[in-house]
Biotite code that builds the C-alpha atoms (Angstrom):
import biotite.structure as struc

atoms = struc.array([
    struc.Atom([-5.902, 6.880, -81.530], chain_id="A", res_id=1, res_name="MET", atom_name="CA", element="C"),
    struc.Atom([-2.859, 8.662, -80.576], chain_id="A", res_id=2, res_name="ILE", atom_name="CA", element="C"),
    struc.Atom([-2.688, 10.277, -84.142], chain_id="A", res_id=3, res_name="GLU", atom_name="CA", element="C"),
    struc.Atom([-6.252, 11.280, -83.988], chain_id="A", res_id=4, res_name="ASP", atom_name="CA", element="C"),
    struc.Atom([-6.168, 13.015, -80.739], chain_id="A", res_id=5, res_name="ARG", atom_name="CA", element="C"),
    struc.Atom([-2.767, 14.722, -81.516], chain_id="A", res_id=6, res_name="ALA", atom_name="CA", element="C"),
    struc.Atom([-4.607, 15.973, -84.857], chain_id="A", res_id=7, res_name="ALA", atom_name="CA", element="C"),
    struc.Atom([-7.684, 17.020, -82.655], chain_id="A", res_id=8, res_name="GLU", atom_name="CA", element="C"),
    struc.Atom([-5.584, 19.270, -80.342], chain_id="A", res_id=9, res_name="PHE", atom_name="CA", element="C"),
    struc.Atom([-3.039, 20.562, -82.826], chain_id="A", res_id=10, res_name="GLY", atom_name="CA", element="C"),
    struc.Atom([-0.346, 18.966, -81.031], chain_id="A", res_id=11, res_name="THR", atom_name="CA", element="C"),
    struc.Atom([2.635, 17.967, -82.921], chain_id="A", res_id=12, res_name="PRO", atom_name="CA", element="C"),
    struc.Atom([3.440, 14.313, -83.106], chain_id="A", res_id=13, res_name="LEU", atom_name="CA", element="C"),
    struc.Atom([6.852, 12.670, -83.579], chain_id="A", res_id=14, res_name="LYS", atom_name="CA", element="C"),
    struc.Atom([6.841, 9.110, -84.470], chain_id="A", res_id=15, res_name="VAL", atom_name="CA", element="C"),
    struc.Atom([9.783, 6.523, -84.064], chain_id="A", res_id=16, res_name="TYR", atom_name="CA", element="C"),
    struc.Atom([11.005, 5.284, -87.693], chain_id="A", res_id=17, res_name="GLY", atom_name="CA", element="C"),
    struc.Atom([9.576, 8.420, -89.226], chain_id="A", res_id=18, res_name="ARG", atom_name="CA", element="C"),
    struc.Atom([10.953, 11.365, -87.416], chain_id="A", res_id=19, res_name="ASP", atom_name="CA", element="C"),
    struc.Atom([13.828, 9.907, -85.205], chain_id="A", res_id=20, res_name="PHE", atom_name="CA", element="C"),
    struc.Atom([15.123, 6.248, -85.055], chain_id="A", res_id=21, res_name="ARG", atom_name="CA", element="C"),
    struc.Atom([18.228, 4.203, -83.741], chain_id="A", res_id=22, res_name="ALA", atom_name="CA", element="C"),
    struc.Atom([20.248, 3.154, -86.655], chain_id="A", res_id=23, res_name="ASP", atom_name="CA", element="C"),
    struc.Atom([23.247, 0.851, -87.431], chain_id="A", res_id=24, res_name="ASN", atom_name="CA", element="C"),
    struc.Atom([22.288, -0.961, -84.104], chain_id="A", res_id=25, res_name="ILE", atom_name="CA", element="C"),
    struc.Atom([25.323, -3.114, -82.730], chain_id="A", res_id=26, res_name="ARG", atom_name="CA", element="C"),
    struc.Atom([25.847, -5.280, -79.600], chain_id="A", res_id=27, res_name="TYR", atom_name="CA", element="C"),
    struc.Atom([29.189, -5.265, -77.579], chain_id="A", res_id=28, res_name="SER", atom_name="CA", element="C"),
    struc.Atom([30.301, -6.825, -74.384], chain_id="A", res_id=29, res_name="ASN", atom_name="CA", element="C"),
    struc.Atom([29.970, -3.323, -73.162], chain_id="A", res_id=30, res_name="ALA", atom_name="CA", element="C"),
    struc.Atom([26.505, -2.664, -74.048], chain_id="A", res_id=31, res_name="GLY", atom_name="CA", element="C"),
    struc.Atom([24.783, -1.227, -77.170], chain_id="A", res_id=32, res_name="MET", atom_name="CA", element="C"),
    struc.Atom([26.219, 0.936, -79.968], chain_id="A", res_id=33, res_name="CYS", atom_name="CA", element="C"),
    struc.Atom([24.139, 2.817, -82.560], chain_id="A", res_id=34, res_name="PHE", atom_name="CA", element="C"),
    struc.Atom([23.420, 6.029, -84.381], chain_id="A", res_id=35, res_name="ASN", atom_name="CA", element="C"),
    struc.Atom([20.606, 8.298, -83.258], chain_id="A", res_id=36, res_name="ALA", atom_name="CA", element="C"),
    struc.Atom([18.956, 9.969, -86.203], chain_id="A", res_id=37, res_name="VAL", atom_name="CA", element="C"),
    struc.Atom([16.804, 12.693, -85.363], chain_id="A", res_id=38, res_name="ILE", atom_name="CA", element="C"),
    struc.Atom([15.320, 14.625, -88.449], chain_id="A", res_id=39, res_name="GLY", atom_name="CA", element="C"),
    struc.Atom([18.331, 15.416, -90.518], chain_id="A", res_id=40, res_name="ASN", atom_name="CA", element="C"),
    struc.Atom([20.889, 15.146, -87.921], chain_id="A", res_id=41, res_name="VAL", atom_name="CA", element="C"),
    struc.Atom([22.913, 12.011, -87.281], chain_id="A", res_id=42, res_name="VAL", atom_name="CA", element="C"),
    struc.Atom([24.714, 11.446, -83.701], chain_id="A", res_id=43, res_name="PHE", atom_name="CA", element="C"),
    struc.Atom([27.086, 8.652, -84.610], chain_id="A", res_id=44, res_name="ARG", atom_name="CA", element="C"),
    struc.Atom([28.471, 6.058, -82.506], chain_id="A", res_id=45, res_name="ASP", atom_name="CA", element="C"),
    struc.Atom([26.308, 6.291, -79.484], chain_id="A", res_id=46, res_name="ILE", atom_name="CA", element="C"),
    struc.Atom([27.168, 3.945, -76.681], chain_id="A", res_id=47, res_name="SER", atom_name="CA", element="C"),
    struc.Atom([25.451, 2.724, -73.517], chain_id="A", res_id=48, res_name="ILE", atom_name="CA", element="C"),
    struc.Atom([26.023, 0.307, -70.950], chain_id="A", res_id=49, res_name="PRO", atom_name="CA", element="C"),
    struc.Atom([22.503, -1.673, -71.335], chain_id="A", res_id=50, res_name="LEU", atom_name="CA", element="C"),
    struc.Atom([21.671, -4.347, -73.530], chain_id="A", res_id=51, res_name="MET", atom_name="CA", element="C"),
    struc.Atom([18.976, -4.880, -76.001], chain_id="A", res_id=52, res_name="GLY", atom_name="CA", element="C"),
    struc.Atom([17.793, -3.064, -78.956], chain_id="A", res_id=53, res_name="GLU", atom_name="CA", element="C"),
    struc.Atom([14.900, -1.599, -77.024], chain_id="A", res_id=54, res_name="HIS", atom_name="CA", element="C"),
    struc.Atom([17.420, 0.168, -75.052], chain_id="A", res_id=55, res_name="GLN", atom_name="CA", element="C"),
    struc.Atom([18.958, 2.017, -78.276], chain_id="A", res_id=56, res_name="ALA", atom_name="CA", element="C"),
    struc.Atom([15.380, 3.001, -79.322], chain_id="A", res_id=57, res_name="ARG", atom_name="CA", element="C"),
    struc.Atom([14.638, 4.219, -75.892], chain_id="A", res_id=58, res_name="ASN", atom_name="CA", element="C"),
    struc.Atom([17.805, 6.218, -75.861], chain_id="A", res_id=59, res_name="CYS", atom_name="CA", element="C"),
    struc.Atom([17.041, 7.838, -79.434], chain_id="A", res_id=60, res_name="ALA", atom_name="CA", element="C"),
    struc.Atom([13.504, 8.662, -78.171], chain_id="A", res_id=61, res_name="LEU", atom_name="CA", element="C"),
    struc.Atom([15.061, 10.565, -75.077], chain_id="A", res_id=62, res_name="ALA", atom_name="CA", element="C"),
    struc.Atom([17.554, 12.363, -77.399], chain_id="A", res_id=63, res_name="MET", atom_name="CA", element="C"),
    struc.Atom([14.684, 13.383, -79.685], chain_id="A", res_id=64, res_name="ALA", atom_name="CA", element="C"),
    struc.Atom([12.661, 14.500, -76.654], chain_id="A", res_id=65, res_name="LEU", atom_name="CA", element="C"),
    struc.Atom([15.420, 16.684, -75.431], chain_id="A", res_id=66, res_name="SER", atom_name="CA", element="C"),
    struc.Atom([15.939, 18.403, -78.843], chain_id="A", res_id=67, res_name="LEU", atom_name="CA", element="C"),
    struc.Atom([12.162, 19.154, -79.156], chain_id="A", res_id=68, res_name="ASP", atom_name="CA", element="C"),
    struc.Atom([11.432, 20.139, -75.487], chain_id="A", res_id=69, res_name="ALA", atom_name="CA", element="C"),
    struc.Atom([14.866, 21.928, -74.891], chain_id="A", res_id=70, res_name="LEU", atom_name="CA", element="C"),
    struc.Atom([15.804, 22.867, -78.296], chain_id="A", res_id=71, res_name="GLY", atom_name="CA", element="C"),
    struc.Atom([19.001, 21.037, -77.914], chain_id="A", res_id=72, res_name="GLY", atom_name="CA", element="C"),
    struc.Atom([20.754, 18.531, -75.966], chain_id="A", res_id=73, res_name="LEU", atom_name="CA", element="C"),
    struc.Atom([20.508, 20.489, -72.588], chain_id="A", res_id=74, res_name="GLY", atom_name="CA", element="C"),
    struc.Atom([23.299, 22.913, -73.466], chain_id="A", res_id=75, res_name="GLY", atom_name="CA", element="C"),
    struc.Atom([25.959, 19.934, -73.763], chain_id="A", res_id=76, res_name="PHE", atom_name="CA", element="C"),
    struc.Atom([28.039, 19.323, -76.665], chain_id="A", res_id=77, res_name="ARG", atom_name="CA", element="C"),
    struc.Atom([27.576, 16.108, -78.402], chain_id="A", res_id=78, res_name="THR", atom_name="CA", element="C"),
    struc.Atom([30.679, 14.553, -77.002], chain_id="A", res_id=79, res_name="GLU", atom_name="CA", element="C"),
    struc.Atom([29.552, 15.307, -73.517], chain_id="A", res_id=80, res_name="ASP", atom_name="CA", element="C"),
    struc.Atom([26.392, 13.713, -74.007], chain_id="A", res_id=81, res_name="VAL", atom_name="CA", element="C"),
    struc.Atom([28.033, 10.625, -75.204], chain_id="A", res_id=82, res_name="LYS", atom_name="CA", element="C"),
    struc.Atom([30.239, 10.589, -72.046], chain_id="A", res_id=83, res_name="GLN", atom_name="CA", element="C"),
    struc.Atom([27.079, 11.126, -69.927], chain_id="A", res_id=84, res_name="ARG", atom_name="CA", element="C"),
    struc.Atom([25.260, 8.197, -71.680], chain_id="A", res_id=85, res_name="LEU", atom_name="CA", element="C"),
    struc.Atom([28.139, 5.943, -71.090], chain_id="A", res_id=86, res_name="LEU", atom_name="CA", element="C"),
    struc.Atom([27.706, 6.523, -67.436], chain_id="A", res_id=87, res_name="ALA", atom_name="CA", element="C"),
    struc.Atom([24.122, 5.493, -67.279], chain_id="A", res_id=88, res_name="LEU", atom_name="CA", element="C"),
    struc.Atom([23.082, 3.470, -64.353], chain_id="A", res_id=89, res_name="ASN", atom_name="CA", element="C"),
    struc.Atom([19.917, 1.447, -64.606], chain_id="A", res_id=90, res_name="TRP", atom_name="CA", element="C"),
    struc.Atom([20.532, -1.176, -61.997], chain_id="A", res_id=91, res_name="PRO", atom_name="CA", element="C"),
    struc.Atom([19.123, -4.674, -63.176], chain_id="A", res_id=92, res_name="GLY", atom_name="CA", element="C"),
    struc.Atom([17.670, -3.791, -66.509], chain_id="A", res_id=93, res_name="ARG", atom_name="CA", element="C"),
    struc.Atom([19.725, -5.774, -68.947], chain_id="A", res_id=94, res_name="MET", atom_name="CA", element="C"),
    struc.Atom([22.738, -4.202, -67.084], chain_id="A", res_id=95, res_name="GLU", atom_name="CA", element="C"),
    struc.Atom([26.305, -5.146, -67.923], chain_id="A", res_id=96, res_name="VAL", atom_name="CA", element="C"),
    struc.Atom([28.071, -5.048, -64.789], chain_id="A", res_id=97, res_name="ILE", atom_name="CA", element="C"),
    struc.Atom([31.454, -6.685, -65.701], chain_id="A", res_id=98, res_name="HIS", atom_name="CA", element="C"),
    struc.Atom([32.980, -7.106, -69.207], chain_id="A", res_id=99, res_name="GLU", atom_name="CA", element="C"),
    struc.Atom([35.794, -9.787, -68.371], chain_id="A", res_id=100, res_name="LYS", atom_name="CA", element="C"),
    struc.Atom([34.280, -12.042, -67.518], chain_id="A", res_id=101, res_name="PRO", atom_name="CA", element="C"),
    struc.Atom([31.101, -10.988, -69.223], chain_id="A", res_id=102, res_name="PHE", atom_name="CA", element="C"),
    struc.Atom([28.642, -10.640, -66.498], chain_id="A", res_id=103, res_name="MET", atom_name="CA", element="C"),
    struc.Atom([25.101, -9.129, -67.036], chain_id="A", res_id=104, res_name="MET", atom_name="CA", element="C"),
    struc.Atom([22.265, -8.522, -64.416], chain_id="A", res_id=105, res_name="LEU", atom_name="CA", element="C"),
    struc.Atom([18.636, -8.461, -64.976], chain_id="A", res_id=106, res_name="ASP", atom_name="CA", element="C"),
    struc.Atom([15.506, -8.338, -62.901], chain_id="A", res_id=107, res_name="ALA", atom_name="CA", element="C"),
    struc.Atom([13.928, -10.951, -64.572], chain_id="A", res_id=108, res_name="CYS", atom_name="CA", element="C"),
    struc.Atom([11.416, -13.106, -62.446], chain_id="A", res_id=109, res_name="ILE", atom_name="CA", element="C"),
    struc.Atom([9.235, -14.757, -64.931], chain_id="A", res_id=110, res_name="ASN", atom_name="CA", element="C"),
    struc.Atom([9.586, -17.048, -68.277], chain_id="A", res_id=111, res_name="ALA", atom_name="CA", element="C"),
    struc.Atom([8.332, -14.161, -70.670], chain_id="A", res_id=112, res_name="ALA", atom_name="CA", element="C"),
    struc.Atom([10.970, -11.939, -69.335], chain_id="A", res_id=113, res_name="SER", atom_name="CA", element="C"),
    struc.Atom([13.748, -14.472, -70.580], chain_id="A", res_id=114, res_name="CYS", atom_name="CA", element="C"),
    struc.Atom([13.313, -13.628, -74.353], chain_id="A", res_id=115, res_name="GLY", atom_name="CA", element="C"),
    struc.Atom([15.429, -10.429, -74.288], chain_id="A", res_id=116, res_name="ASN", atom_name="CA", element="C"),
    struc.Atom([18.175, -12.186, -72.095], chain_id="A", res_id=117, res_name="VAL", atom_name="CA", element="C"),
    struc.Atom([18.397, -15.101, -74.703], chain_id="A", res_id=118, res_name="LYS", atom_name="CA", element="C"),
    struc.Atom([18.265, -12.463, -77.487], chain_id="A", res_id=119, res_name="ASP", atom_name="CA", element="C"),
    struc.Atom([21.338, -10.729, -76.180], chain_id="A", res_id=120, res_name="VAL", atom_name="CA", element="C"),
    struc.Atom([23.059, -14.019, -75.673], chain_id="A", res_id=121, res_name="MET", atom_name="CA", element="C"),
    struc.Atom([22.552, -14.825, -79.329], chain_id="A", res_id=122, res_name="ARG", atom_name="CA", element="C"),
    struc.Atom([23.858, -11.573, -80.710], chain_id="A", res_id=123, res_name="HIS", atom_name="CA", element="C"),
    struc.Atom([26.980, -11.900, -78.503], chain_id="A", res_id=124, res_name="LEU", atom_name="CA", element="C"),
    struc.Atom([27.452, -15.223, -79.623], chain_id="A", res_id=125, res_name="ASN", atom_name="CA", element="C"),
    struc.Atom([27.094, -16.792, -76.157], chain_id="A", res_id=126, res_name="ILE", atom_name="CA", element="C"),
    struc.Atom([26.063, -20.271, -76.704], chain_id="A", res_id=127, res_name="GLU", atom_name="CA", element="C"),
    struc.Atom([26.375, -21.264, -72.892], chain_id="A", res_id=128, res_name="LYS", atom_name="CA", element="C"),
    struc.Atom([26.432, -19.170, -69.782], chain_id="A", res_id=129, res_name="ALA", atom_name="CA", element="C"),
    struc.Atom([26.732, -19.996, -65.999], chain_id="A", res_id=130, res_name="ALA", atom_name="CA", element="C"),
    struc.Atom([23.024, -18.630, -65.195], chain_id="A", res_id=131, res_name="VAL", atom_name="CA", element="C"),
    struc.Atom([22.390, -17.622, -61.663], chain_id="A", res_id=132, res_name="ILE", atom_name="CA", element="C"),
    struc.Atom([18.601, -17.546, -60.647], chain_id="A", res_id=133, res_name="ILE", atom_name="CA", element="C"),
    struc.Atom([17.391, -15.779, -57.511], chain_id="A", res_id=134, res_name="GLY", atom_name="CA", element="C"),
    struc.Atom([13.642, -15.848, -57.545], chain_id="A", res_id=135, res_name="ILE", atom_name="CA", element="C"),
    struc.Atom([11.471, -16.748, -54.393], chain_id="A", res_id=136, res_name="PRO", atom_name="CA", element="C"),
    struc.Atom([9.555, -19.761, -54.003], chain_id="A", res_id=137, res_name="ASP", atom_name="CA", element="C"),
    struc.Atom([6.156, -18.291, -54.750], chain_id="A", res_id=138, res_name="ASP", atom_name="CA", element="C"),
    struc.Atom([7.217, -16.630, -58.014], chain_id="A", res_id=139, res_name="LYS", atom_name="CA", element="C"),
    struc.Atom([7.972, -18.278, -61.466], chain_id="A", res_id=140, res_name="ASP", atom_name="CA", element="C"),
    struc.Atom([11.321, -19.618, -60.922], chain_id="A", res_id=141, res_name="TYR", atom_name="CA", element="C"),
    struc.Atom([10.601, -22.959, -62.466], chain_id="A", res_id=142, res_name="ALA", atom_name="CA", element="C"),
    struc.Atom([9.624, -21.041, -65.847], chain_id="A", res_id=143, res_name="GLY", atom_name="CA", element="C"),
    struc.Atom([12.776, -19.040, -65.848], chain_id="A", res_id=144, res_name="VAL", atom_name="CA", element="C"),
    struc.Atom([14.766, -22.034, -65.103], chain_id="A", res_id=145, res_name="ILE", atom_name="CA", element="C"),
    struc.Atom([13.137, -24.134, -67.983], chain_id="A", res_id=146, res_name="ARG", atom_name="CA", element="C"),
    struc.Atom([13.514, -21.167, -70.392], chain_id="A", res_id=147, res_name="GLU", atom_name="CA", element="C"),
    struc.Atom([17.123, -20.698, -69.752], chain_id="A", res_id=148, res_name="MET", atom_name="CA", element="C"),
    struc.Atom([18.153, -24.262, -69.278], chain_id="A", res_id=149, res_name="ASN", atom_name="CA", element="C"),
    struc.Atom([19.071, -24.693, -73.018], chain_id="A", res_id=150, res_name="PRO", atom_name="CA", element="C"),
    struc.Atom([21.457, -21.925, -72.918], chain_id="A", res_id=151, res_name="ALA", atom_name="CA", element="C"),
    struc.Atom([22.995, -22.700, -69.432], chain_id="A", res_id=152, res_name="ALA", atom_name="CA", element="C"),
    struc.Atom([26.185, -24.416, -68.877], chain_id="A", res_id=153, res_name="GLU", atom_name="CA", element="C"),
    struc.Atom([25.154, -24.541, -65.305], chain_id="A", res_id=154, res_name="ARG", atom_name="CA", element="C"),
    struc.Atom([22.234, -23.318, -63.346], chain_id="A", res_id=155, res_name="ILE", atom_name="CA", element="C"),
    struc.Atom([22.887, -22.046, -59.952], chain_id="A", res_id=156, res_name="ILE", atom_name="CA", element="C"),
    struc.Atom([19.953, -21.102, -57.535], chain_id="A", res_id=157, res_name="LEU", atom_name="CA", element="C"),
    struc.Atom([20.583, -18.543, -54.918], chain_id="A", res_id=158, res_name="THR", atom_name="CA", element="C"),
    struc.Atom([18.743, -16.322, -52.393], chain_id="A", res_id=159, res_name="LYS", atom_name="CA", element="C"),
    struc.Atom([18.582, -12.875, -51.236], chain_id="A", res_id=160, res_name="SER", atom_name="CA", element="C"),
    struc.Atom([19.035, -11.931, -47.613], chain_id="A", res_id=161, res_name="GLN", atom_name="CA", element="C"),
    struc.Atom([15.548, -10.169, -47.453], chain_id="A", res_id=162, res_name="ASN", atom_name="CA", element="C"),
    struc.Atom([13.518, -11.769, -44.718], chain_id="A", res_id=163, res_name="PRO", atom_name="CA", element="C"),
    struc.Atom([10.284, -11.088, -46.660], chain_id="A", res_id=164, res_name="HIS", atom_name="CA", element="C"),
    struc.Atom([10.941, -13.488, -49.398], chain_id="A", res_id=165, res_name="TYR", atom_name="CA", element="C"),
    struc.Atom([11.329, -17.425, -49.065], chain_id="A", res_id=166, res_name="ILE", atom_name="CA", element="C"),
    struc.Atom([14.168, -19.188, -50.938], chain_id="A", res_id=167, res_name="PHE", atom_name="CA", element="C"),
    struc.Atom([14.614, -22.717, -50.244], chain_id="A", res_id=168, res_name="THR", atom_name="CA", element="C"),
    struc.Atom([16.420, -25.753, -51.808], chain_id="A", res_id=169, res_name="ASP", atom_name="CA", element="C"),
    struc.Atom([13.032, -27.076, -52.630], chain_id="A", res_id=170, res_name="ALA", atom_name="CA", element="C"),
    struc.Atom([13.593, -25.490, -55.918], chain_id="A", res_id=171, res_name="GLN", atom_name="CA", element="C"),
    struc.Atom([16.334, -27.804, -56.799], chain_id="A", res_id=172, res_name="CYS", atom_name="CA", element="C"),
    struc.Atom([13.973, -30.950, -55.947], chain_id="A", res_id=173, res_name="LYS", atom_name="CA", element="C"),
    struc.Atom([11.001, -29.205, -58.108], chain_id="A", res_id=174, res_name="LYS", atom_name="CA", element="C"),
    struc.Atom([13.400, -28.928, -61.047], chain_id="A", res_id=175, res_name="MET", atom_name="CA", element="C"),
    struc.Atom([14.528, -32.643, -60.885], chain_id="A", res_id=176, res_name="LEU", atom_name="CA", element="C"),
    struc.Atom([11.000, -33.500, -61.768], chain_id="A", res_id=177, res_name="GLU", atom_name="CA", element="C"),
    struc.Atom([11.896, -31.522, -65.107], chain_id="A", res_id=178, res_name="TYR", atom_name="CA", element="C"),
    struc.Atom([14.993, -33.421, -65.640], chain_id="A", res_id=179, res_name="GLY", atom_name="CA", element="C"),
    struc.Atom([16.725, -30.248, -64.757], chain_id="A", res_id=180, res_name="ILE", atom_name="CA", element="C"),
    struc.Atom([19.975, -30.396, -62.375], chain_id="A", res_id=181, res_name="ALA", atom_name="CA", element="C"),
    struc.Atom([20.780, -27.286, -60.437], chain_id="A", res_id=182, res_name="THR", atom_name="CA", element="C"),
    struc.Atom([22.628, -26.407, -57.315], chain_id="A", res_id=183, res_name="VAL", atom_name="CA", element="C"),
    struc.Atom([21.515, -24.095, -54.440], chain_id="A", res_id=184, res_name="PHE", atom_name="CA", element="C"),
    struc.Atom([23.668, -21.495, -52.557], chain_id="A", res_id=185, res_name="THR", atom_name="CA", element="C"),
    struc.Atom([23.057, -19.581, -49.711], chain_id="A", res_id=186, res_name="ASP", atom_name="CA", element="C"),
    struc.Atom([24.412, -16.147, -50.993], chain_id="A", res_id=187, res_name="SER", atom_name="CA", element="C"),
    struc.Atom([24.750, -14.308, -54.357], chain_id="A", res_id=188, res_name="VAL", atom_name="CA", element="C"),
    struc.Atom([28.299, -14.024, -53.593], chain_id="A", res_id=189, res_name="SER", atom_name="CA", element="C"),
    struc.Atom([28.803, -17.734, -53.176], chain_id="A", res_id=190, res_name="GLU", atom_name="CA", element="C"),
    struc.Atom([26.773, -18.164, -56.354], chain_id="A", res_id=191, res_name="ALA", atom_name="CA", element="C"),
    struc.Atom([28.987, -15.787, -58.381], chain_id="A", res_id=192, res_name="ILE", atom_name="CA", element="C"),
    struc.Atom([32.326, -17.757, -57.131], chain_id="A", res_id=193, res_name="GLU", atom_name="CA", element="C"),
    struc.Atom([30.821, -20.908, -58.335], chain_id="A", res_id=194, res_name="GLN", atom_name="CA", element="C"),
    struc.Atom([29.824, -19.454, -61.662], chain_id="A", res_id=195, res_name="ALA", atom_name="CA", element="C"),
    struc.Atom([33.250, -18.073, -62.289], chain_id="A", res_id=196, res_name="LYS", atom_name="CA", element="C"),
    struc.Atom([34.712, -21.554, -62.069], chain_id="A", res_id=197, res_name="THR", atom_name="CA", element="C"),
    struc.Atom([32.597, -22.734, -65.184], chain_id="A", res_id=198, res_name="THR", atom_name="CA", element="C"),
    struc.Atom([34.946, -20.019, -67.352], chain_id="A", res_id=199, res_name="GLY", atom_name="CA", element="C"),
    struc.Atom([31.811, -19.108, -69.084], chain_id="A", res_id=200, res_name="LYS", atom_name="CA", element="C"),
    struc.Atom([29.840, -15.761, -69.212], chain_id="A", res_id=201, res_name="PRO", atom_name="CA", element="C"),
    struc.Atom([27.645, -15.087, -66.202], chain_id="A", res_id=202, res_name="ILE", atom_name="CA", element="C"),
    struc.Atom([24.063, -14.087, -66.393], chain_id="A", res_id=203, res_name="ILE", atom_name="CA", element="C"),
    struc.Atom([22.157, -13.246, -63.102], chain_id="A", res_id=204, res_name="ILE", atom_name="CA", element="C"),
    struc.Atom([18.672, -12.970, -62.951], chain_id="A", res_id=205, res_name="LEU", atom_name="CA", element="C"),
    struc.Atom([16.399, -12.720, -60.082], chain_id="A", res_id=206, res_name="GLY", atom_name="CA", element="C"),
    struc.Atom([14.212, -10.481, -57.702], chain_id="A", res_id=207, res_name="THR", atom_name="CA", element="C"),
    struc.Atom([15.030, -6.738, -57.166], chain_id="A", res_id=208, res_name="THR", atom_name="CA", element="C"),
    struc.Atom([16.372, -7.544, -53.663], chain_id="A", res_id=209, res_name="SER", atom_name="CA", element="C"),
    struc.Atom([18.782, -9.962, -55.308], chain_id="A", res_id=210, res_name="LEU", atom_name="CA", element="C"),
    struc.Atom([19.740, -7.237, -57.971], chain_id="A", res_id=211, res_name="VAL", atom_name="CA", element="C"),
    struc.Atom([20.609, -4.755, -54.936], chain_id="A", res_id=212, res_name="SER", atom_name="CA", element="C"),
    struc.Atom([22.832, -7.249, -53.211], chain_id="A", res_id=213, res_name="GLU", atom_name="CA", element="C"),
    struc.Atom([24.636, -7.757, -56.624], chain_id="A", res_id=214, res_name="VAL", atom_name="CA", element="C"),
    struc.Atom([25.001, -3.958, -56.837], chain_id="A", res_id=215, res_name="LYS", atom_name="CA", element="C"),
    struc.Atom([26.501, -3.908, -53.370], chain_id="A", res_id=216, res_name="GLN", atom_name="CA", element="C"),
    struc.Atom([29.025, -6.492, -54.417], chain_id="A", res_id=217, res_name="LEU", atom_name="CA", element="C"),
    struc.Atom([29.979, -4.390, -57.424], chain_id="A", res_id=218, res_name="GLN", atom_name="CA", element="C"),
    struc.Atom([30.212, -1.046, -55.430], chain_id="A", res_id=219, res_name="LEU", atom_name="CA", element="C"),
    struc.Atom([32.597, -2.890, -52.954], chain_id="A", res_id=220, res_name="SER", atom_name="CA", element="C"),
    struc.Atom([34.762, -4.289, -55.819], chain_id="A", res_id=221, res_name="ASP", atom_name="CA", element="C"),
    struc.Atom([33.888, -7.728, -54.837], chain_id="A", res_id=222, res_name="ARG", atom_name="CA", element="C"),
    struc.Atom([32.615, -9.329, -58.190], chain_id="A", res_id=223, res_name="LEU", atom_name="CA", element="C"),
])
């Protein structure tokens, strides 16, 4: 349908995989590395502090759009663009917030969103992680816990301080009905301290208010 409409109005259409693409996509503890192939031009070794192949594809799309709309990369040299991409800040979107120990933050609040998280773990050869989950009682916390349980060394439930959301230790009791043991903490800082004692990579999943509190800890250098 999009191709038909573009043809109808004589609008140039660029298609991922044909006119531009992310190539040689690699995972690292710092994020994604790839080559952006746009037409006949190859921008090698682009790095972004976000996880998932879709993030590399999104970045290639943004670069292709810049080249078309601006006739270049906004007047910046390729090396300058690389540095700016390294400084990308997209809070809570498969975001690497710490390399050692590895710590990733994602605004995942339902079971369906766990696929990308587990895919990243597979690519980084993370068999088990300390999984922190902060999802309100009225959301799909149980679905997320069930999905992440096979990949979890320990599941630590926590809450945000936002008074509009309800987080209770009733979540722990509910998960025992599924045979899944969890622990409940009163704050994300307490949850992170518990997670660190496992010596495992840390995956933090939860509502946007929890994401905000994790980012505040990061900014204050308390992670």
